C-alpha positions as CSV (number, residue, x, y, z in Angstrom):
1,X,-17.8,18.5,12.7
2,X,-21.3,17.6,11.7
3,X,-23.7,15.4,13.7
4,X,-25.4,13.8,10.7
5,X,-23.1,11.4,8.9
6,X,-22.9,11.4,5.1
7,X,-25.1,8.8,3.4
8,X,-22.0,7.9,1.4
9,X,-19.8,7.2,4.5
10,X,-18.1,3.9,5.1
11,X,-19.4,1.5,7.7
12,X,-17.0,2.9,10.4
13,X,-13.5,4.1,11.2
14,X,-11.0,1.3,10.5
15,X,-8.7,0.0,13.2
16,X,-5.4,1.5,12.4
17,X,-2.5,-0.6,13.6
18,X,0.0,1.3,15.7
19,X,3.1,2.5,13.9
20,X,6.3,2.1,15.9
21,X,7.9,5.4,16.7
22,X,4.7,7.4,16.6
23,X,2.9,8.7,19.7
24,X,-0.2,10.9,19.5
25,X,-2.2,13.0,22.0
26,X,-5.2,15.2,21.5
27,X,-6.8,18.0,23.5
28,X,-9.3,20.9,23.4
29,X,-7.5,24.1,22.6
30,X,-10.4,26.5,23.3
31,X,-9.7,28.2,20.0
32,X,-13.2,27.5,18.6
33,X,-14.9,24.2,19.4
34,X,-16.5,23.3,22.7
35,X,-17.0,19.7,23.9
36,X,-14.5,18.1,21.6
37,X,-10.8,17.8,21.0
38,X,-9.5,20.1,18.2
39,X,-5.7,19.9,18.7
40,X,-3.4,17.0,17.8
41,X,0.3,16.5,18.9
42,X,2.3,13.7,17.4
43,X,5.8,13.0,18.6
44,X,8.1,10.9,16.4
45,X,11.2,9.0,17.2
46,X,14.6,10.3,16.3
47,X,15.6,9.3,12.8
48,X,12.1,9.9,11.3
49,X,12.2,11.0,7.7
50,X,9.5,13.2,6.1
51,X,8.0,14.1,2.7
52,X,5.2,16.5,1.9
53,X,3.0,18.1,-0.7
54,X,1.5,21.5,0.0
55,X,-1.1,23.8,-1.5
56,X,0.1,26.0,-4.4
57,X,-2.3,28.8,-3.3
58,X,-0.6,32.2,-3.3
59,X,-2.6,33.1,-0.2
60,X,-1.5,30.0,1.7
61,X,-1.5,29.8,5.5
62,X,1.4,30.5,7.9
63,X,1.7,26.8,8.7
64,X,2.0,25.9,5.0
65,X,4.9,28.4,4.6
66,X,6.6,26.9,7.7
67,X,6.3,23.3,6.3
68,X,7.5,24.4,2.9
69,X,10.6,25.9,4.4
70,X,11.3,22.9,6.7
71,X,10.7,20.0,4.2
72,X,14.2,20.3,2.5
73,X,15.7,19.1,5.8
74,X,13.9,15.8,5.4
75,X,13.7,15.1,9.1
76,X,10.8,15.2,11.5
77,X,10.3,14.8,15.3
78,X,6.8,16.4,15.9
79,X,3.6,17.4,14.2
80,X,1.0,19.9,15.6
81,X,-2.4,20.2,14.0
82,X,-5.4,22.4,15.0
83,X,-8.9,22.6,13.7
84,X,-11.2,25.6,13.8
85,X,-8.8,28.3,12.7
86,X,-6.8,28.1,9.5
87,X,-4.2,30.7,10.6
88,X,-4.3,31.9,7.0
89,X,-4.2,35.5,5.9
90,X,-3.3,36.5,9.4
91,X,-0.1,38.4,8.6
92,X,2.8,38.7,11.1
93,X,0.4,37.5,13.9
94,X,0.1,34.2,12.1
95,X,3.8,33.8,11.8
96,X,4.2,34.5,15.5
97,X,1.7,31.8,16.4
98,X,3.6,29.3,14.3
99,X,6.9,30.3,15.9
100,X,5.6,29.9,19.4
101,X,3.9,26.6,18.5
102,X,7.0,25.0,16.9
103,X,9.2,26.2,19.8
104,X,7.0,24.6,22.4
105,X,6.8,21.4,20.4
106,X,10.5,21.3,19.8
107,X,11.1,21.5,23.6
108,X,8.8,18.5,24.1
109,X,10.4,16.4,21.4
110,X,13.9,17.5,22.1
111,X,14.7,18.7,18.6
112,X,15.2,21.7,16.4
113,X,12.3,23.8,15.4
114,X,12.9,22.8,11.7
115,X,11.9,19.2,12.7
116,X,8.5,20.3,13.8
117,X,5.6,20.4,11.3
118,X,2.4,22.3,11.8
119,X,-1.0,22.4,10.0
120,X,-4.2,24.3,10.6
121,X,-7.7,24.2,9.2
122,X,-10.8,26.2,9.8
123,X,-11.8,29.9,9.3
124,X,-9.5,32.1,7.3
125,X,-8.5,35.6,8.4
126,X,-8.8,35.4,12.2
127,X,-5.5,35.9,14.1
128,X,-4.7,33.7,17.0
129,X,-2.8,34.7,20.1
130,X,0.9,33.7,19.8
131,X,0.5,31.1,22.6
132,X,-3.0,29.9,21.7
133,X,-1.6,26.5,20.8
134,X,1.8,26.5,22.5
135,X,0.3,26.9,26.0
136,X,-1.8,23.7,25.6
137,X,1.0,21.5,24.3
138,X,2.9,20.8,27.6
139,X,-0.3,19.4,29.2
140,X,-0.6,16.9,26.3
141,X,2.7,15.1,26.9
142,X,1.3,12.8,29.6
143,X,-1.4,11.6,27.1
144,X,1.0,10.6,24.3
145,X,0.2,7.1,23.2
146,X,1.1,4.9,20.3
147,X,-2.0,2.7,20.1
148,X,-4.9,2.4,17.6
149,X,-7.1,4.6,19.8
150,X,-4.6,7.4,19.7
151,X,-4.5,7.3,15.9
152,X,-8.3,7.5,15.7
153,X,-8.4,10.3,18.2
154,X,-6.0,12.2,16.0
155,X,-8.2,11.7,13.0
156,X,-11.2,13.0,14.9
157,X,-9.4,16.0,16.4
158,X,-8.6,17.5,13.0
159,X,-12.1,17.5,11.7
160,X,-14.1,20.7,10.8
161,X,-17.2,20.2,8.7
162,X,-16.4,16.5,8.2
163,X,-19.2,14.2,9.1
164,X,-16.9,11.2,9.8
165,X,-13.3,10.6,10.6
166,X,-11.2,9.2,7.7
167,X,-8.5,6.5,8.2
168,X,-6.8,3.8,6.1
169,X,-4.1,1.3,6.7
170,X,-2.0,-1.4,4.9
171,X,0.6,-3.9,6.0
172,X,3.3,-5.1,3.6
173,X,6.9,-6.5,3.6
174,X,10.0,-4.5,2.9
175,X,13.4,-6.3,2.8
176,X,11.9,-9.2,4.7
177,X,10.5,-7.0,7.5
178,X,6.8,-6.4,8.1
179,X,6.0,-2.7,7.8
180,X,2.8,-0.8,8.5
181,X,1.3,2.3,6.8
182,X,-1.4,4.0,8.7
183,X,-2.9,7.4,8.0
184,X,-5.8,9.8,8.4
185,X,-7.1,12.8,6.6
186,X,-9.8,15.5,6.9
187,X,-11.8,17.3,4.3
188,X,-15.4,17.9,3.3
189,X,-15.6,21.3,1.6
190,X,-13.1,23.6,-0.2
191,X,-11.8,20.6,-2.0
192,X,-10.1,21.1,-5.4
193,X,-6.6,20.2,-4.5
194,X,-3.6,21.6,-6.3
195,X,-1.1,19.3,-4.5
196,X,-2.9,17.2,-1.9
197,X,-6.1,17.9,0.0
198,X,-7.0,19.8,3.1
199,X,-5.0,17.9,5.7
200,X,-3.6,14.4,5.6
201,X,-1.0,12.6,7.7
202,X,0.6,9.2,6.8
203,X,2.9,7.2,9.1
204,X,5.0,4.2,8.4
205,X,7.6,2.3,10.4
206,X,9.6,1.5,7.2
207,X,13.2,2.9,6.9
208,X,13.0,5.0,3.7
209,X,15.1,8.0,2.8
210,X,13.4,11.4,2.5
211,X,14.0,11.8,-1.2
212,X,12.5,8.4,-2.0
213,X,9.5,9.2,0.2
214,X,9.1,12.5,-1.6
215,X,9.2,10.9,-5.0
216,X,6.5,8.4,-4.1
217,X,4.3,10.9,-2.4
218,X,4.4,13.4,-5.3
219,X,3.7,10.7,-7.9
220,X,0.8,9.1,-6.1
221,X,-0.7,12.4,-5.1
222,X,-1.5,13.1,-8.8
223,X,-3.6,10.0,-9.0
224,X,-5.3,10.3,-5.7
225,X,-5.6,13.6,-3.8
226,X,-5.1,15.7,-7.0
227,X,-7.8,13.7,-8.8
228,X,-10.7,14.6,-6.5
229,X,-12.9,17.6,-6.3
230,X,-16.0,18.6,-4.2
231,X,-16.6,22.2,-5.1
232,X,-13.7,23.5,-7.2
233,X,-12.2,25.6,-4.4
234,X,-8.6,25.0,-3.5
235,X,-7.8,25.6,0.2
236,X,-5.2,27.9,1.6
237,X,-4.2,25.1,4.0
238,X,-3.8,21.9,2.0
239,X,-1.1,19.8,3.6
240,X,-0.2,16.2,3.1
241,X,2.7,14.8,5.1
242,X,4.3,11.3,5.1
243,X,6.6,10.2,8.0
244,X,8.8,7.1,8.1
245,X,10.2,6.3,11.5
246,X,12.5,3.4,10.4
247,X,11.5,1.2,13.4
248,X,10.5,-1.8,11.3
249,X,14.1,-2.9,11.0
250,X,14.4,-3.1,7.3
251,X,17.6,-2.0,5.6
252,X,17.2,1.7,4.7
253,X,16.0,2.2,1.2
254,X,17.2,5.3,-0.8
255,X,15.6,4.6,-4.2
256,X,11.9,5.1,-4.7
257,X,11.9,2.5,-7.5
258,X,14.0,-0.1,-5.6
259,X,12.6,-3.7,-6.1
260,X,12.1,-4.2,-2.4
261,X,9.6,-1.2,-2.3
262,X,7.3,-2.7,-5.0
263,X,4.7,-3.8,-2.5
264,X,5.2,-0.7,-0.3
265,X,4.5,1.6,-3.3
266,X,1.3,-0.2,-4.2
267,X,0.1,-0.1,-0.5
268,X,1.0,3.6,-0.1
269,X,-1.0,4.5,-3.2
270,X,-3.9,2.4,-2.0
271,X,-4.0,4.2,1.3
272,X,-3.7,7.6,-0.3
273,X,-6.5,6.8,-2.8
274,X,-8.7,5.4,0.0
275,X,-8.4,8.6,2.0
276,X,-9.0,10.8,-1.0
277,X,-12.2,9.0,-2.0
278,X,-13.4,9.1,1.6
279,X,-13.1,12.9,1.4
280,X,-15.3,12.9,-1.7
281,X,-17.8,10.7,0.1
282,X,-17.9,13.3,2.8
283,X,-18.4,16.2,0.4
284,X,-20.5,18.9,2.0
285,X,-24.2,18.0,1.4
286,X,-23.2,15.1,-0.9
287,X,-25.7,12.3,-1.7
288,X,-24.0,10.9,-4.8
289,X,-20.4,9.6,-5.3
290,X,-19.4,10.2,-8.9
291,X,-16.6,8.5,-10.8
292,X,-15.5,10.0,-14.1
293,X,-13.2,8.1,-16.5
294,X,-12.0,9.8,-19.6
295,X,-10.0,8.1,-22.4
296,X,-9.0,8.9,-25.9
297,X,-7.5,12.4,-25.2
298,X,-4.4,13.8,-26.8
299,X,-2.4,13.0,-23.6
300,X,-3.0,12.2,-19.9
301,X,-2.8,15.9,-18.9
302,X,-5.5,16.8,-21.4
303,X,-7.6,13.9,-20.2
304,X,-7.4,15.0,-16.6
305,X,-8.2,18.7,-17.4
306,X,-11.3,17.7,-19.3
307,X,-12.4,15.2,-16.7
308,X,-12.0,17.8,-13.9
309,X,-13.9,20.3,-15.9
310,X,-16.8,17.9,-16.1
311,X,-16.4,17.0,-12.4
312,X,-16.4,20.7,-11.4
313,X,-19.4,21.7,-13.5
314,X,-22.2,23.0,-11.3
315,X,-24.7,22.1,-14.0
316,X,-23.4,18.5,-14.2
317,X,-23.3,18.2,-10.4
318,X,-26.8,19.6,-9.9
319,X,-28.2,17.3,-12.6
320,X,-26.7,14.4,-10.8
321,X,-28.2,15.6,-7.5
322,X,-31.6,15.8,-9.2
323,X,-31.1,12.4,-10.7
324,X,-31.6,13.9,-14.1
325,X,-29.8,12.1,-17.0
326,X,-29.0,15.4,-18.7
327,X,-25.9,14.3,-20.6
328,X,-25.9,17.5,-22.7
329,X,-24.3,19.2,-19.7
330,X,-21.4,16.8,-19.9
331,X,-21.0,17.6,-23.6
332,X,-20.9,21.3,-22.8
333,X,-18.3,20.8,-20.1
334,X,-16.1,18.8,-22.5
335,X,-16.3,21.6,-25.1
336,X,-15.2,24.4,-22.8
337,X,-12.3,22.5,-21.1
338,X,-9.7,24.1,-23.3
339,X,-8.4,20.9,-24.8
340,X,-8.9,19.3,-28.2
341,X,-12.3,17.5,-28.8
342,X,-14.1,16.4,-31.9
343,X,-17.9,16.4,-31.8
344,X,-18.2,13.4,-34.1
345,X,-15.7,11.2,-32.1
346,X,-17.1,11.7,-28.6
347,X,-18.8,8.8,-26.9
348,X,-20.5,9.2,-23.5
349,X,-21.6,6.3,-21.4
350,X,-23.4,6.5,-18.0
351,X,-23.9,3.4,-15.9
352,X,-22.8,1.2,-18.8
353,X,-25.3,2.6,-21.3
354,X,-23.9,4.3,-24.4
355,X,-25.8,7.6,-24.9
356,X,-24.1,9.5,-27.7
357,X,-21.7,8.8,-30.6
358,X,-21.0,10.1,-34.0
359,X,-22.0,13.6,-33.0
360,X,-25.4,12.9,-31.7
361,X,-27.6,10.7,-29.5
362,X,-27.3,7.1,-30.5
363,X,-30.3,5.7,-32.5
364,X,-32.9,4.1,-30.3
365,X,-31.4,5.5,-27.1
366,X,-33.5,4.4,-24.1
367,X,-33.0,6.8,-21.1
368,X,-34.7,4.4,-18.7
369,X,-31.6,2.4,-17.6
370,X,-29.6,5.7,-17.3
371,X,-32.4,7.3,-15.2
372,X,-32.4,4.2,-13.0
373,X,-28.6,4.4,-12.5
374,X,-28.9,8.1,-11.6
375,X,-31.1,7.1,-8.7
376,X,-28.3,5.1,-7.0
377,X,-25.6,6.5,-4.8
378,X,-22.7,5.5,-7.0
379,X,-22.7,7.2,-10.4
380,X,-20.3,6.1,-13.2
381,X,-19.5,8.3,-16.2
382,X,-17.3,7.2,-19.0
383,X,-16.1,9.5,-21.8
384,X,-14.2,8.5,-24.9
385,X,-12.8,11.4,-27.0
386,X,-11.6,9.1,-29.7
387,X,-8.5,11.2,-30.4
388,X,-5.4,9.6,-28.7
389,X,-4.1,7.5,-25.8
390,X,-4.5,10.0,-23.0
391,X,-6.6,8.9,-20.1
392,X,-7.5,10.0,-16.5
393,X,-9.9,9.1,-13.7
394,X,-11.3,11.6,-11.3
395,X,-13.9,11.6,-8.6
396,X,-16.4,14.1,-7.4
397,X,-19.9,14.3,-5.7
398,X,-23.2,16.0,-6.5
399,X,-24.0,19.5,-5.5
400,X,-27.1,19.9,-3.3
401,X,-28.8,22.5,-1.2
402,X,-27.0,21.0,1.8
403,X,-23.7,22.5,0.5
404,X,-25.3,26.0,0.6
405,X,-26.7,25.4,4.1
406,X,-23.3,24.4,5.5
407,X,-21.3,27.2,3.8
408,X,-23.9,29.9,4.3
409,X,-23.5,29.5,8.1
410,X,-19.9,28.3,8.5
411,X,-18.8,31.1,10.7
412,X,-21.9,31.3,12.9
């Protein structure tokens, strides 16, 4: 958790309305950090349903494996999250730590271990004692609260290199009942999600069946957490969980596309995108927030692949950091993305100024307005391949020496 806040950060942490059926406590585990809480315990009321998306990394953490095995049950009563140690590539020792953790949390919540979800973030490859987390949990019970302060404390406890806590909320109506969606996430580096991003936890008091929750979460992830990148590195620990306590009093909804969920769907996607973009704004060493829109591809999948190739290009990202309108680097990234492109059809616009078309720089191109746009904090890139109806939008940040400074000394 950094002391200097990103220049792209929002004004402050939003007030997250309490979600009925959710209580949170935080504590310092002693695993790595001193002088701050780095452990979160959430206890959920009986009847809470759950959905999740997890990293596809083949070297995923022990907590990810546990969540993957538990999600088919669709029921949740507790969540335990620690920062400072990813419990990844820790072999049987990592499994033992998870087992002890879920057992302790299950005793607190009065549930089965398969209704306990765990997540860890931090350094990879350092085993924890089996009771490193479990021994702290009983002392947290007295501090469990369901208010806004507890939600913010949870957001802050899961931070690692983050420079600010990330939260978002919406209130809508489902079946005539007012429901709340409040959530928080963490992430700053090792961001190139292949499911979700780093760690994210969403809570709602709506009554929605687990399969419907899963359908919505998976769909919206593709347009939010799976459409961002900071550095092209996918984490071993990526975990995004959505919990629905059912305490709002609406008639339970089993179909993700039910008419009564129209406003909920919109609000859930807004919360997810808000959190995802906050992660980009907190990219390690970032000074520029970059939006890349790509249209005219053969299909949406091709559009996204090309857009992410541009977004992940170190040459594009460093040019943006240096406020250099070097659009040739964008052309090069398009050409190596592995999808169809035609030199003579490509159009690139930066900050509203058309730069190239018909296979070359446009006649009379004036770089001055583009250079002026590059000096701002919000950079807009629009690419039209001119081939088909495929489109995508992704978000990234620039690549500065600050990224090297942070990651060159992460373990020290």
